[in-house]
C-alpha positions, 0 to 999 in steps of 0.5 A, a space after each residue: 405367220 406364213 404358210 411355212 410356219 410350223 404350227 402345232 396344235 397342242 393339248 394334254 390328257 390324263 391317262 389313269 387307272 380309273 377305268 371307263 366302260 366302253 361300247 363293245 360288240 357281242 352276240 345278240 342276247 348275251 350280256 357283256 361284262 366288262 371289268 374296270 379298275 378303281 385305282 386313282 393314279 394318273 399321269 399326264 400326256 402332252 401331245 402336239 400335232 402339226 396338221 399339214 404334215 401329220 407329225 406328232 410330238 409327245 412327252 409324259 408330264 409329272 403334273 399339269 402345272 406351269 413349271 412342267 409346261 415351261 420345260 416342254 415349251 423350252 424343249 420345243 424352242 431349243 429343238 426348233 420343232 415348231 414355230 408356234 403352239 395353239 392350245 386352250 386356256 388351261 391354268 398351266 398354259 397361262 402361266 407367265 413363265 411359259 409366255 416368256 420363253 419365246 415360242 408364240 402361243 395362240 390361245 383357243 377360245 374357251 370351251 372349244 375343244 372341237 377346234 383342237 385337232 389334238 382332241 381327235 388323237 385323244 379320242 382315238 387313244 381312248 378308243 384303244 385303251 379303255 375297257 381293259 384292265 392293266 397291271 399298273 399305270 406303267 403298263 397303260 402308259 406303255 400301251 399309249 406310247 406304243 399307239 403314239 409310236 405307231 402313229 408317228 411312223 405313219 404321219 399320213 394316218 395322223 393327217 387324215 385323222 386331224 387334217 380337217 379341211 377348214 384348218 388346212 384351207 385356213 393355213 393355205 390362205 396365210 401369206 407366203 
């Protein structure tokens, strides 16, 4: 790996209709009531972020199984988007078919989501979408897609969010 290697930090999140109560501001002494949904429908979102440039790539997945990740990694390879992927050890990531595709895959240590910049994107997504009731799963996914499109149009904001100094310093120390 060199400084010019496009290294994508990748992970996935399940976006669903099972709502969560989020903190909200309100008038002092007035109790805030939040409606939540109880429907258990989910769709998986794959996101890869390049911390140096702030570019993001994302796609919706039908499941989090190995064959789905084969398609994603094959698409990354064919498009020449990223030179390598850094992600956790989820079962779908460890599928042997994914490893044979050709894109170098770098595994994060177990139980270390704080090392993956993609998790910061997910925190920001959750802050914007949770605490609201959506008509259906497609409406919630459309909202997430709009958020990601907004960030994709402003990579400097993404870089500010995910460009931790220690990651950028480590990337700068790679050989030319």
